[in-house]
GUDRENLO-15171 format. One line per field, with one value per residue (C-alpha): y, z, x; residue in one letter; residue number from 1. Coordinates in nm, 4 decimals. Example, Ala and Ser with C-alpha at 12.3 -4.5 7.8 and 13.67 -1.06 7.14 Angstrom:
residues 2
c2	-0.4500;-0.1060
c3	0.7800;0.7140
c1	1.2300;1.3670
rest	a;s
nr	1;2
END
This chain:
residues 386
c2	1.7190;1.8136;1.5137;1.1620;1.1614;0.9762;0.7356;0.5739;0.2316;0.0929;-0.2611;-0.5424;-0.8118;-0.8595;-1.0119;-0.7131;-0.4747;-0.6344;-0.6305;-0.2581;-0.1782;-0.3781;-0.2225;0.1287;0.0684;0.1696;0.5130;0.5995;0.6989;0.6246;0.3779;0.3387;0.0456;0.0047;-0.2850;-0.0700;0.2911;0.3598;0.2777;0.5250;0.8012;0.7384;0.7629;1.0655;1.3397;1.2097;1.2010;1.5104;1.4755;1.2703;1.3101;1.0356;0.7905;0.4592;0.2715;-0.0202;0.0331;-0.2889;-0.2485;-0.3479;-0.1218;0.1763;0.1159;0.3110;0.5144;0.6459;0.7098;0.9216;1.1207;1.1802;1.2900;1.5416;1.6781;1.9969;1.7692;1.6960;2.0398;1.9817;1.6604;1.7822;1.8421;1.5269;1.3072;0.9758;0.6710;0.3930;0.0295;-0.2219;-0.5687;-0.5910;-0.2722;-0.3036;-0.2850;0.0710;0.3468;0.5110;0.8695;0.8088;0.6761;0.9763;1.2166;1.0242;0.9950;1.3099;1.1059;1.1614;0.8248;0.4660;0.1419;-0.2064;-0.5029;-0.6997;-0.4480;-0.4349;-0.2895;-0.0596;0.0652;0.1430;0.3260;0.5312;0.6217;0.7219;0.9412;1.1120;1.1888;1.3123;1.5478;1.6847;1.5186;1.3610;1.6460;1.5738;1.6120;1.8978;1.8685;2.1219;2.3237;2.5438;2.8226;2.9741;3.3041;3.3919;3.6273;3.4958;3.6962;3.5548;3.4148;3.0750;3.0586;3.1571;2.8929;2.6179;2.7513;2.7336;2.3720;2.2886;2.3058;2.4556;2.6948;2.8618;3.1128;3.1709;3.4681;3.3086;2.9828;3.0284;3.0783;2.7761;2.5477;2.6570;2.5848;2.2437;2.1599;2.1834;2.1133;1.8604;1.9474;1.7328;1.9954;2.2244;2.5047;2.7007;3.0024;3.1426;3.0432;2.7662;2.7324;2.4068;2.1800;2.3727;2.1555;1.8438;2.0321;2.1687;1.8818;1.5889;1.2684;1.2992;1.0317;1.2932;1.4807;1.4163;1.6693;1.9304;2.2114;2.4432;2.7534;2.9148;3.2223;3.0766;2.7096;2.5563;2.2069;2.0868;2.2080;2.0567;1.7201;1.7302;1.8307;1.5630;1.3058;1.4176;1.3736;1.7503;1.9129;2.2016;2.4675;2.7944;3.1261;3.2268;2.8765;2.9142;2.7982;2.5716;2.3826;2.3457;2.2012;1.9466;1.8371;1.7869;1.5956;1.3661;1.3050;1.2246;0.9717;0.8060;0.7793;0.6288;0.3687;0.2844;0.2134;-0.0018;-0.1987;-0.2518;-0.3787;-0.6132;-0.7603;-0.8103;-0.9807;-1.2033;-1.3160;-1.3831;-1.5844;-1.8030;-1.8593;-1.9506;-2.1569;-2.4799;-2.4445;-2.3785;-2.6860;-2.9094;-2.7809;-2.8004;-3.1671;-3.2722;-3.1616;-3.4728;-3.2938;-3.1946;-2.8663;-2.6842;-2.3614;-2.1883;-1.8923;-1.5996;-1.7717;-2.1006;-2.2908;-2.5413;-2.4254;-2.6881;-2.9772;-3.1691;-3.5466;-3.6089;-3.4320;-3.6481;-3.9651;-3.8611;-3.7396;-4.0408;-3.8393;-3.7344;-3.3694;-3.3581;-3.4370;-3.1911;-2.8804;-2.6628;-2.7897;-2.5695;-2.6474;-2.6549;-2.9643;-3.1538;-3.0809;-3.1862;-2.9583;-2.8329;-2.7049;-2.5194;-2.1792;-2.2181;-2.2843;-1.9836;-1.7534;-1.8821;-1.8039;-1.4527;-1.4067;-1.5218;-1.2723;-0.9971;-1.0590;-1.2839;-1.5961;-1.8291;-2.1666;-2.4046;-2.7720;-2.9599;-3.2954;-3.3837;-3.6108;-3.8535;-4.1174;-4.3945;-4.2136;-3.8792;-3.7474;-3.5048;-3.2258;-2.9062;-2.6442;-2.3532;-2.0913;-1.8054;-1.5382;-1.5485;-1.3534;-1.5656;-1.3368;-1.0724;-1.2866;-1.3081;-1.6744;-1.8864;-2.1538;-2.4160;-2.6882;-2.9606;-3.1982;-3.5287;-3.4988;-3.8134;-3.9857;-3.6774;-3.6716;-4.0414;-3.9787;-3.6863;-3.9027;-4.1793;-3.9331;-3.8223
c3	-1.0913;-1.0114;-0.7950;-0.7282;-0.5326;-0.2023;-0.1904;0.1319;0.1012;0.4015;0.3990;0.6553;0.3852;0.2992;-0.0416;-0.1456;0.0059;-0.2112;-0.5148;-0.4850;-0.4189;-0.7227;-0.9425;-0.8508;-0.9179;-1.2875;-1.1829;-1.0283;-0.7010;-0.3598;-0.2067;0.1722;0.2971;0.6322;0.7584;1.0186;1.0029;1.3557;1.2449;0.9591;1.1914;1.4302;1.1461;0.9883;1.1829;1.0498;0.6862;0.4878;0.2365;0.1489;-0.1973;-0.1867;0.0651;-0.0554;0.2125;0.2615;0.4702;0.6699;0.8645;1.2240;1.5328;1.3303;1.0221;0.7015;0.7805;1.1010;0.9240;0.6545;0.9219;1.1110;0.7978;0.7215;1.0791;1.2019;1.3945;1.0652;0.9111;0.6582;0.5370;0.4999;0.1298;0.0644;-0.1856;-0.0602;-0.2732;-0.1139;-0.2231;-0.0919;-0.1680;0.1291;0.0370;-0.3400;-0.3535;-0.2276;-0.4774;-0.5706;-0.5669;-0.2354;-0.0762;-0.2030;-0.0437;0.2823;0.3413;0.1738;-0.0442;-0.4029;-0.5467;-0.4752;-0.6465;-0.5962;-0.5465;-0.7481;-0.9952;-1.2985;-1.2289;-1.5320;-1.3994;-1.0594;-1.2134;-1.4333;-1.1352;-0.9273;-1.2071;-1.2464;-0.8746;-0.8529;-1.1457;-0.9979;-1.2317;-0.9416;-0.6954;-0.3573;-0.3900;-0.2021;-0.0206;-0.1366;0.1218;0.0653;0.3194;0.3214;0.5031;0.5049;0.2975;0.1184;0.3643;0.6792;0.9357;0.9270;0.5481;0.5636;0.8319;0.6024;0.3160;0.5351;0.6162;0.2443;0.1557;-0.1667;-0.0403;-0.2096;-0.0325;-0.1026;0.0393;0.0988;0.0976;-0.2538;-0.3942;-0.2055;-0.3391;-0.6932;-0.6320;-0.4762;-0.7804;-1.0197;-0.8020;-0.5371;-0.1976;0.0814;0.3510;0.3933;0.6539;0.6902;0.9164;0.9704;1.0425;0.8573;0.8283;0.8180;0.5334;0.4526;0.6651;0.4700;0.1424;0.2311;0.4330;0.2554;0.2058;-0.0326;-0.1305;-0.1516;0.1726;0.4493;0.7066;0.7428;1.0025;1.1015;1.2937;1.4841;1.7026;1.9276;2.0197;1.9125;2.0727;1.8126;1.5226;1.6813;1.7122;1.3482;1.2315;1.4343;1.2694;0.9383;1.0698;1.0884;1.3610;1.5286;1.6524;1.8427;1.6815;1.7376;1.6941;1.5852;1.2386;1.3854;1.5814;1.2674;1.0811;1.3598;1.3438;0.9670;0.9937;1.2615;1.0445;0.7457;0.9464;1.0874;0.7414;0.6088;0.8875;0.8282;0.4623;0.5571;0.8081;0.5474;0.2977;0.5529;0.6428;0.2736;0.2189;0.5228;0.3936;0.0501;0.2137;0.4052;0.0891;-0.1284;0.1225;0.0786;-0.2997;-0.2939;-0.0774;-0.3103;-0.6180;-0.4451;-0.3584;-0.6916;-0.9140;-1.0303;-1.0446;-0.7514;-0.6038;-0.3450;-0.1649;-0.0731;0.1490;0.0019;0.1361;-0.0404;0.2661;0.1985;0.3583;0.2080;-0.0416;-0.2076;-0.1932;-0.5363;-0.4196;-0.1083;-0.3181;-0.5762;-0.3205;-0.0970;0.2226;0.4264;0.4645;0.8156;0.6822;0.3903;0.5506;0.7001;0.4689;0.2062;-0.1599;-0.2224;0.0009;-0.2612;-0.5549;-0.6381;-0.5218;-0.8732;-0.9011;-0.5673;-0.7029;-0.9977;-0.7585;-0.5396;-0.8416;-0.9788;-0.6506;-0.6499;-1.0155;-0.9341;-0.6500;-0.8697;-1.1952;-1.0889;-1.2870;-1.3652;-1.5336;-1.5208;-1.5218;-1.2369;-1.0571;-0.7356;-0.4961;-0.3897;-0.1237;-0.3716;-0.6958;-0.8714;-1.0783;-1.3694;-1.3431;-1.5171;-1.2590;-1.3195;-1.0411;-0.9804;-0.7138;-0.4967;-0.1943;0.1017;0.3704;0.4227;0.2893;-0.0590;-0.1497;-0.4476;-0.5910;-0.7658;-0.9912;-1.0888;-1.3763;-1.4345;-1.7598;-1.7238;-2.0151;-2.2333;-2.1620;-2.2483;-2.5853;-2.6522;-2.5725;-2.8019;-3.0919;-3.0601
c1	1.9005;2.2618;2.3538;2.2351;1.9082;1.8749;1.5813;1.4625;1.2960;1.1045;0.9657;0.9768;0.9786;1.3443;1.2749;1.0627;1.3184;1.5890;1.3600;1.2891;1.6560;1.7697;1.5003;1.6204;1.9918;1.9728;1.8409;2.1779;2.0120;2.1602;1.9126;1.9021;1.6941;1.5163;1.3058;1.1265;0.9998;1.1297;1.4845;1.4441;1.3173;1.6087;1.8606;1.6943;1.8796;2.2140;2.1006;2.2061;1.9228;1.6174;1.4645;1.2002;1.0587;0.9106;0.7184;0.4835;0.1694;0.1885;0.5138;0.6046;0.6106;0.4916;0.2769;0.2983;-0.0129;0.1476;0.4779;0.3105;0.1268;0.4542;0.6388;0.3632;0.3565;0.5345;0.7744;0.9528;0.9395;1.2168;1.0520;0.6958;0.7526;0.9609;0.7708;0.6316;0.5483;0.3425;0.3904;0.1393;0.0090;-0.2268;-0.4126;-0.3965;-0.7762;-0.7851;-0.8520;-0.5211;-0.6482;-0.8261;-0.5064;-0.3114;-0.5589;-0.5904;-0.2171;-0.0952;0.1419;0.2468;0.1512;0.0506;0.1551;0.0147;0.2485;0.3564;0.4914;0.7170;1.0679;1.0395;0.7060;0.8603;1.1563;0.9252;0.7069;1.0105;1.1484;0.8098;0.7959;1.1554;1.1019;0.7794;0.5319;0.3359;0.2754;0.1243;-0.2551;-0.4190;-0.7489;-1.0075;-1.2014;-1.5080;-1.5665;-1.9158;-1.9730;-1.6030;-1.3921;-1.0859;-0.8679;-1.0302;-0.7788;-0.9496;-0.9152;-0.5491;-0.4884;-0.6216;-0.4091;-0.0973;-0.1902;-0.1772;-0.5473;-0.6771;-0.9444;-1.2399;-1.4650;-1.8343;-2.0219;-2.3611;-2.5560;-2.6907;-2.3420;-2.2098;-2.4841;-2.4036;-2.0354;-2.1078;-2.3178;-2.0229;-1.7156;-1.6166;-1.4677;-1.3285;-1.3960;-1.6965;-1.7016;-2.0279;-2.0796;-2.4253;-2.7859;-2.9708;-3.3464;-3.5417;-3.4341;-3.1158;-2.8799;-2.9791;-2.9413;-2.5992;-2.4518;-2.6159;-2.4113;-2.1180;-1.8680;-1.5919;-1.6640;-1.4113;-1.5296;-1.8041;-1.8078;-2.0951;-1.9901;-2.2834;-2.3073;-2.5786;-2.6123;-2.9447;-2.9796;-3.2296;-3.0160;-2.7055;-2.8846;-2.9910;-2.6454;-2.4663;-2.6925;-2.5444;-2.1900;-2.1310;-1.9205;-2.1061;-1.8591;-1.9082;-1.8289;-1.4684;-1.3241;-0.9621;-0.8585;-0.5889;-0.8552;-1.0659;-0.7673;-0.7080;-1.0719;-1.0467;-0.7192;-0.8665;-1.1732;-0.9534;-0.7525;-1.0659;-1.2182;-0.8979;-0.8870;-1.2532;-1.1802;-0.8821;-1.0887;-1.3599;-1.1035;-0.9455;-1.2851;-1.3574;-1.0208;-1.0731;-1.4121;-1.2647;-0.9866;-1.2318;-1.4352;-1.1382;-0.9364;-1.1310;-1.1276;-0.7541;-0.6917;-0.8968;-0.7132;-0.3743;-0.4191;-0.5724;-0.2803;-0.0894;0.2477;0.4667;0.3376;0.5475;0.4628;0.7897;0.8718;1.0657;1.3772;1.3030;1.1770;0.8982;0.5727;0.3431;0.3491;0.0691;0.0052;0.1626;0.4772;0.5007;0.4595;0.7193;0.9751;0.9155;0.8646;0.5579;0.4554;0.6012;0.9510;0.9351;0.7838;1.0561;1.3313;1.4913;1.4273;1.8047;1.8232;1.6214;1.8525;2.2120;2.4914;2.5582;2.1978;2.1794;2.2839;2.0446;1.7533;1.8373;1.8642;1.5320;1.3542;1.4981;1.3954;1.0427;1.0077;1.1515;0.9634;0.6752;0.7718;1.0627;1.1198;1.4160;1.5156;1.6807;1.6853;1.5072;1.6938;1.4238;1.4815;1.5627;1.6596;1.7068;1.4191;1.4577;1.1990;1.0953;0.9975;0.7591;0.7477;0.5071;0.4995;0.1856;0.0639;-0.0487;-0.1870;0.0798;0.3669;0.5142;0.5637;0.6649;0.4362;0.6517;0.5082;0.7558;0.6797;0.8586;1.0583;1.2698;1.0908;1.1318;1.5031;1.5285;1.3584;1.5925;1.8952;1.7630;1.7354;2.0965
rest	m;n;s;s;p;t;i;i;v;i;n;d;q;r;a;l;l;r;t;v;t;q;a;l;k;p;t;g;a;e;v;v;a;f;e;c;p;l;n;f;l;q;a;l;p;t;m;p;r;v;d;l;s;i;t;d;l;n;t;p;e;m;n;g;w;e;l;c;a;r;l;r;s;p;e;f;g;r;l;q;q;v;p;v;l;v;l;s;a;t;f;a;g;l;n;s;s;r;v;r;l;d;l;g;v;n;d;f;m;a;v;p;f;c;p;e;q;l;r;s;k;v;q;d;i;l;f;g;h;c;p;k;p;r;l;r;a;l;f;v;g;y;s;s;q;a;p;e;v;e;c;f;e;r;a;g;y;e;v;m;a;a;v;d;l;e;g;s;l;e;t;l;g;v;q;t;f;e;v;l;v;y;r;g;p;l;s;s;g;e;p;q;l;l;f;g;p;s;a;q;m;v;c;a;l;w;v;v;s;e;q;d;p;e;a;a;r;l;i;s;g;l;g;v;h;c;l;p;s;g;t;q;g;e;h;m;v;r;i;c;e;d;a;r;q;r;g;c;l;d;r;v;q;e;l;l;e;q;r;t;q;e;l;f;t;s;e;s;r;y;r;t;l;f;q;s;i;p;d;v;v;l;c;l;s;d;g;g;v;i;l;d;v;n;a;a;g;c;d;m;l;g;s;p;v;s;e;l;v;g;r;s;l;v;e;l;v;p;d;e;n;m;v;q;v;q;l;a;i;h;e;t;l;l;y;g;y;s;q;y;e;s;n;f;r;c;k;r;f;e;l;a;v;e;i;h;q;r;k;v;e;l;g;l;q;s;c;v;l;a;i;a;r;d;i;s;e;r;q;q;w;q;q;a;l;l
nr	1;2;3;4;5;6;7;8;9;10;11;12;13;14;15;16;17;18;19;20;21;22;23;24;25;26;27;28;29;30;31;32;33;34;35;36;37;38;39;40;41;42;43;44;45;46;47;48;49;50;51;52;53;54;55;56;57;58;59;60;61;62;63;64;65;66;67;68;69;70;71;72;73;74;75;76;77;78;79;80;81;82;83;84;85;86;87;88;89;90;91;92;93;94;95;96;97;98;99;100;101;102;103;104;105;106;107;108;109;110;111;112;113;114;115;116;117;118;119;120;121;122;123;124;125;126;127;128;129;130;131;132;133;134;135;136;137;138;139;140;141;142;143;144;145;146;147;148;149;150;151;152;153;154;155;156;157;158;159;160;161;162;163;164;165;166;167;168;169;170;171;172;173;174;175;176;177;178;179;180;181;182;183;184;185;186;187;188;189;190;191;192;193;194;195;196;197;198;199;200;201;202;203;204;205;206;207;208;209;210;211;212;213;214;215;216;217;218;219;220;221;222;223;224;225;226;227;228;229;230;231;232;233;234;235;236;237;238;239;240;241;242;243;244;245;246;247;248;249;250;251;252;253;254;255;256;257;258;259;260;261;262;263;264;265;266;267;268;269;270;271;272;273;274;275;276;277;278;279;280;281;282;283;284;285;286;287;288;289;290;291;292;293;294;295;296;297;298;299;300;301;302;303;304;305;306;307;308;309;310;311;312;313;314;315;316;317;318;319;320;321;322;323;324;325;326;327;328;329;330;331;332;333;334;335;336;337;338;339;340;341;342;343;344;345;346;347;348;349;350;351;352;353;354;355;356;357;358;359;360;361;362;363;364;365;366;367;368;369;370;371;372;373;374;375;376;377;378;379;380;381;382;383;384;385;386
END
C-alpha cells in the first residue's frame, strides 16, 4: 500500500470506540470514529477515500445490518467493494461464515477481542486476504449466457448452470448453493426432491410457463417462489436479497430470544452469588460510575446502596490515586483485566485494598466488575518485617 489507509470505526459505546481506535494506532492507519452510522453516511461525500469500515451491529438510529445493506447498494457505488469488518458482543453467538454471507461483509469478530488479533485481522482484510464471500447460485434449464444468469453475476453471485433436472440433482449432491433457480415442468415428487429443506439454501425460485394452482400450492409449502416465465433477472435478484435479509433477521431474533431466556435463568443465580461474596464487589459502568454494590461492600464502605450507586469510583479513593483508578478502568475495558492497590475512603477511616477488575457484558453494555479485598493486615505484617 502506497499511503496510509483510512479506516472508519462505528460504535455507539464510547469505551469500545476508544479501544478500537487505540488498538489500530500501531498500524499507521488514519482512523476516523463515529458513534452513529447516519453521521458516517452524512460525512461520506466529503471523505476522499475509505479503505475499511469497522462497525458494530447494535447501533442507534440505523443498525449495523441496515448500514451494511446500504453500503452494498447501488446508492453507494464507489463503496460497494470497500471491505467491512463487523465487531459485535451482542451477536457473538452467530456463526461467522453465516454472518459474512448474510451481510456481504469480509469478516466478523466477537467482542471482547485481543488488540493484536484485531490488528492482524485488519491487515489481512486490507491486503485482500479476507475477500467478501460470494453467494453461489445454481440455474437449471438456463445456459451460462442467459440474461438472467448474467444479471446474477453482475450482482456478485457465483453462478453455475445445469441443463436439466438430472444434472442439477447430481450437482446438488456434491456442492452447496444458497440460491436455486429452476425453469421447466416438474412431475409428482420432483419438487420435494429438488427443493427439499437445506440448511444452506437462502432462496429457491421456480419459473413456469403455465401456472398450475396445485403445483404452486405445493411449492409455496416448501418456501419456494413460483414465478411466471419472462421474469426479469433484476426482479429475481431482489427476491433473493429480500429472502436473505429476512433469514438473517430470523436468526438474529432467535439468538436474542435465546439470550433473553439465558438472562432470566442466570439472573437469580448471579444475584445470589453477588451478595454472598465476603469482599467488596462493585459493578461499574465504562465510565467508572457505580451501578451496583453487594452487602459486604456497603458494610465496609459504611454507606447504603442508595448512597453508593451513581457515584464515581474515584470519589472513594484519595486524590493521589484518582488517575491510577481511571487508567485501571481503561486498561480493563481494553484488555479485559487489571489489578492494582489503593485505599478506600470509608466514612470513618481509610481502608487499604487490592482491587481485581474484569470486563463483563451486561445486556448491551460493557461494564467492569471490581472485587476489592482488605489488605490492611498484610500491609501491617509487611511493615513489621521491615
